[in-house]
MARROVEX-346657 format. One record per atom (N, C-alpha, C): y, x, z. Coordinates in steps of 0.05 Angstrom, whole numbers, padded with zeros to 5 digits, always signed. Each point is the difference from the previous one (the first is absolute). Layout:
<sites>
YXZ
...
</sites>
This chain:
<sites>
+00097+00054+00255
-00026+00012-00006
-00018-00023-00012
-00008+00004-00024
-00018-00019-00015
-00029+00008+00006
-00015-00020+00009
-00029+00004+00003
-00014-00012-00024
-00011+00018-00016
-00015-00010-00024
-00029-00002+00009
-00009-00025+00005
-00025-00006+00013
-00022-00005-00022
-00015+00021-00005
-00022-00002-00020
-00025-00006+00016
+00000-00024+00011
-00023-00008+00018
-00009-00028-00008
-00025-00006+00008
-00009-00027-00001
+00011-00015+00024
+00004-00026-00001
+00010-00016+00021
+00026+00012+00010
+00021+00001-00016
+00025+00011+00009
+00013-00016+00023
-00008-00024+00003
+00011-00017+00020
-00003+00012+00029
-00022+00014+00004
-00007+00010+00026
+00018+00023+00009
+00016+00011-00019
+00015+00024+00006
+00031-00006+00002
+00008-00024-00005
+00029-00006+00001
+00013+00006+00026
-00012-00012+00021
+00013+00003+00027
-00002+00030+00010
-00023+00013-00003
+00000+00029+00008
+00020+00017-00016
+00005-00005-00025
+00018+00016-00015
+00029-00006+00008
+00006-00026+00005
+00026-00007+00010
+00006+00013+00027
-00020+00000+00018
+00002+00013+00026
+00004+00030-00002
-00011+00011-00021
+00002+00029-00004
+00027+00008-00012
+00016-00020-00009
+00026+00007-00009
+00004-00002-00030
-00019-00011-00014
+00002-00003-00030
+00023-00019-00006
+00014+00006-00021
+00022-00018-00009
-00008-00016-00025
-00020+00009-00013
-00011-00015-00023
-00030+00002-00001
-00013-00022-00006
-00029-00002-00001
-00008-00007-00029
-00013+00017-00014
-00009-00005-00027
-00030-00004-00001
-00008-00022-00010
-00028-00007-00002
-00009-00003-00029
-00026+00003-00005
-00010-00004-00027
-00007-00030-00004
+00011-00011-00021
-00006-00028-00006
-00030-00006-00001
-00015+00020-00010
-00029-00005-00003
-00015-00001+00026
+00014+00010+00022
-00014+00002+00026
+00003-00024+00019
+00014-00021-00009
+00003-00023+00016
-00006-00026-00016
-00008-00020+00016
-00005-00025-00013
+00023-00020+00003
+00020+00008+00017
+00022-00017+00004
+00027+00016+00002
+00009+00009-00023
+00025+00016+00001
+00024-00014+00012
+00002-00026-00003
+00022-00015+00012
+00002+00002+00030
-00024-00004+00013
-00001+00003+00029
+00005+00029+00009
-00009+00020-00015
+00003+00027+00007
+00030+00009-00002
+00013-00009-00022
+00029+00004-00003
+00015-00012+00023
-00007-00024+00009
+00014-00013+00022
-00005+00016+00026
-00024+00008+00004
-00006+00016+00026
+00015+00026+00000
+00001+00014-00023
+00016+00025-00001
+00029-00005+00006
+00012-00020-00011
+00027-00007+00005
+00005-00007+00030
-00018-00016+00010
+00002-00007+00028
-00002+00024+00018
-00011+00021-00009
-00003+00026+00015
+00023+00018-00005
+00021-00011-00013
+00026+00014-00004
-00003+00025-00018
-00017-00003-00020
-00003+00021-00020
+00006-00011-00028
+00009+00019-00018
+00001-00008-00027
-00027-00001-00012
-00003-00014-00023
-00026-00005-00011
-00001+00014-00029
-00023+00015-00002
-00007+00011-00026
-00026-00010-00010
-00004-00004-00025
-00025-00009-00011
-00008+00018-00023
-00024+00010+00002
-00011+00019-00019
-00021-00012-00018
-00001+00009-00026
-00022-00007-00018
-00012+00024-00012
-00027-00001-00002
-00015+00021-00012
+00001-00003-00031
-00008+00021-00014
+00002+00000-00029
-00013-00024-00014
-00023-00010+00011
-00014-00022-00012
+00012-00028+00007
+00019-00001+00016
+00012-00026+00008
+00024-00005-00017
+00002-00023-00011
+00022-00006-00018
+00025-00005+00016
+00023+00005-00014
+00026-00004+00013
+00004-00031+00004
-00013-00016-00017
+00003-00029+00004
-00012-00009+00026
-00019+00014+00011
-00012-00007+00026
+00020+00007+00022
+00017+00019-00003
+00020+00008+00019
+00024-00018-00001
+00006-00011-00024
+00025-00015-00006
+00006-00022+00021
-00019-00016+00007
+00007-00022+00019
+00011+00010+00027
-00006+00025+00007
+00008+00011+00025
+00025+00017-00001
+00007+00008-00024
+00022+00021-00004
+00026-00010+00011
+00006-00026+00000
+00025-00010+00011
+00000+00000+00031
-00023+00003+00012
-00002-00001+00030
-00003+00028+00013
-00001+00020-00016
-00004+00027+00011
+00024+00018-00005
+00000+00022+00014
+00024+00019-00004
-00007+00022-00021
-00026+00005-00004
-00009+00021-00018
-00026-00006-00013
-00002+00006-00026
-00025-00003-00014
-00009+00028-00007
-00025+00007+00006
-00012+00027-00006
-00020-00003-00022
+00005+00013-00023
-00019+00001-00021
-00015+00027+00002
-00026-00001+00006
-00016+00024+00001
-00004+00010-00028
+00005+00026-00004
-00003+00013-00027
-00024+00018+00000
-00018-00003+00019
-00027+00011+00001
-00017-00019+00016
-00026+00004-00001
-00017-00016+00017
+00002+00011+00029
+00006-00018+00019
+00004+00010+00028
-00024+00015+00010
+00005+00020+00017
-00022+00012+00014
+00002+00030+00004
+00010+00015-00019
+00001+00029+00002
+00023+00011-00017
+00011+00022+00009
+00022+00013-00015
-00009+00016-00023
+00021+00007-00016
-00006+00018-00024
-00009-00014-00025
+00001-00027+00000
-00009-00014-00024
+00021+00001-00022
-00008-00005-00024
+00019-00001-00023
+00016-00027-00001
+00026+00003-00004
+00018-00022-00003
-00010-00020-00022
+00000-00025+00007
-00008-00021-00021
+00025-00012-00012
+00008+00011-00023
+00024-00010-00013
-00001-00030-00007
-00025-00010-00005
-00002-00027-00007
+00007-00021+00022
+00009+00011+00023
+00009-00017+00022
+00030-00006-00002
+00014+00015-00018
+00029-00003-00002
+00009-00027-00010
-00015-00014-00017
+00009-00027-00007
+00002-00019+00024
-00017+00004+00021
+00001-00016+00023
+00027+00006+00014
+00008+00025+00003
+00025+00007+00012
+00023-00012-00016
+00000+00002-00026
+00021-00011-00017
+00002-00030+00004
-00022-00013+00000
+00000-00029+00003
+00012-00008+00026
-00009+00013+00022
+00011-00007+00027
+00030+00006+00000
+00009+00021-00012
+00029+00006+00001
+00015-00021-00015
-00011-00009-00023
+00014-00021-00015
+00001-00026+00013
-00021-00007+00014
-00002-00027+00014
+00013+00000+00028
+00000+00023+00014
+00010+00001+00027
+00019+00025+00002
+00023-00002-00011
+00018+00024-00003
+00007+00013+00026
+00001-00015+00022
+00008+00013+00025
-00023+00009+00019
-00025-00005-00010
-00023+00008+00015
-00004+00030+00000
-00007+00011+00023
-00008+00029+00000
-00027+00001-00012
-00003+00018-00019
-00026+00004-00015
-00008+00028+00002
-00024+00005+00012
-00010+00026+00005
-00025+00006-00018
-00002+00025-00007
-00024+00010-00013
-00014+00021+00017
-00026+00000+00000
-00014+00019+00016
-00026+00008-00015
-00001+00027-00006
-00025+00010-00011
+00006+00018-00025
-00004+00025+00002
+00004+00018-00022
+00029+00004-00008
+00018-00007+00017
+00028+00002-00007
+00011+00028+00006
+00012+00011-00020
+00011+00028+00002
+00019+00004-00022
+00009+00026-00004
+00019+00006-00020
-00006-00009-00029
-00026-00002-00006
-00008-00008-00027
-00001-00031-00003
+00001-00015+00020
-00002-00029-00002
+00024-00015+00011
+00017+00013+00014
+00021-00013+00014
+00019-00014-00018
+00006+00011-00024
+00019-00014-00019
-00011-00027-00008
-00026-00002-00006
-00012-00025-00008
+00002-00021+00023
-00004+00009+00024
+00002-00018+00024
+00028-00010+00003
+00019+00018+00000
+00028-00008+00004
+00010-00018-00023
-00006+00007-00025
+00008-00016-00022
-00012-00028+00000
-00024-00002+00010
-00013-00027+00002
+00012-00017+00023
+00014+00013+00018
+00014-00015+00021
-00009+00006+00029
-00017+00020+00004
-00006+00007+00028
+00023+00012+00013
+00006-00008+00025
+00021+00013+00014
-00010+00012+00026
-00027+00000+00004
-00011+00013+00023
-00025+00015-00011
-00003+00025+00010
-00021+00017-00011
-00017+00012+00022
-00025+00000-00004
-00019+00015+00018
-00011+00023-00017
+00003+00024+00010
-00010+00022-00014
-00013+00020+00021
-00025+00002-00002
-00014+00018+00019
-00006+00027-00012
-00021+00001-00017
-00010+00025-00010
+00021+00017-00015
+00017-00014-00015
+00020+00015-00015
+00019+00014+00018
+00006-00011+00023
+00019+00012+00019
-00015+00022+00016
-00024-00007+00012
-00013+00019+00019
-00012+00023-00015
-00007-00003-00026
-00013+00022-00014
+00021+00018-00015
+00025-00008+00002
+00022+00015-00013
+00006+00025+00016
+00008+00021-00014
+00012+00024+00014
+00027-00005+00011
+00014-00021-00011
+00027-00007+00010
+00002-00030+00004
-00012-00010+00022
+00000-00030+00004
+00028-00011+00000
+00020+00014+00012
+00026-00009+00001
+00012-00007-00029
-00005+00016-00019
+00009-00004-00027
-00014-00023-00014
-00026-00004+00006
-00015-00023-00011
+00011-00025+00011
+00005-00001+00026
+00010-00024+00013
+00029-00006-00012
+00016+00020-00003
+00026-00004-00011
-00001-00010-00028
-00017+00010-00017
-00003-00009-00027
-00009-00030+00000
-00020-00007+00016
-00009-00028+00001
+00022-00019+00007
+00015+00008+00021
+00022-00015+00010
+00022-00004-00020
+00008+00022-00013
+00021+00000-00020
-00007-00018-00024
-00024+00001-00010
-00008-00016-00022
+00001-00030+00007
-00010-00006+00023
+00001-00029+00009
+00029-00009+00004
+00016+00016+00012
+00029-00007+00005
+00014-00004-00027
-00004+00017-00019
+00013-00002-00026
-00010-00027-00014
-00025-00006+00002
-00010-00025-00012
+00012-00025+00013
+00002+00001+00026
+00013-00022+00015
+00029-00003-00010
+00014+00022-00001
+00028-00001-00009
+00003-00011-00028
-00018+00009-00018
+00001-00009-00028
-00006-00030-00001
-00019-00010+00016
-00005-00029+00000
+00024-00016+00009
+00013+00011+00021
+00024-00016+00010
+00022+00001-00020
+00003+00020-00016
+00021+00002-00021
-00007-00018-00024
-00025-00003-00005
-00009-00016-00021
+00003-00030+00004
+00004-00008+00025
+00003-00029+00007
+00027-00010-00009
</sites>
């Protein structure tokens, strides 16, 4: 269970989330002044580490930490509320991360659905968060299957291209 912590001072929640049974703790790079210490604290709490960046944060700011985490999350909307339009201009961040860190889990979150999933998967995302597209669908099961299939096909194609 990944805890995507969209909070200020994410350090204060590491131990409570570990005690609650979280297996991964994802924090926003912008919310901490010492990512290195936070990564260490999460690891010491026996959780995987995820690091998220908002649309206005460059991928270069995430890069020094990418080799120390299990997952990088590129927000494809401004965090805060559901139903926002997918920001296609975030896909170069995903592509760059995939090219520089081929084995890193890369997640996208925000506005992801049947109309944007192909761009996410082709850019290199292998983890998807989709809220509104799933819950507002008349057939959530088929939307989930579509999202999963597109990502799996892109992963397979990347491994064949190597």
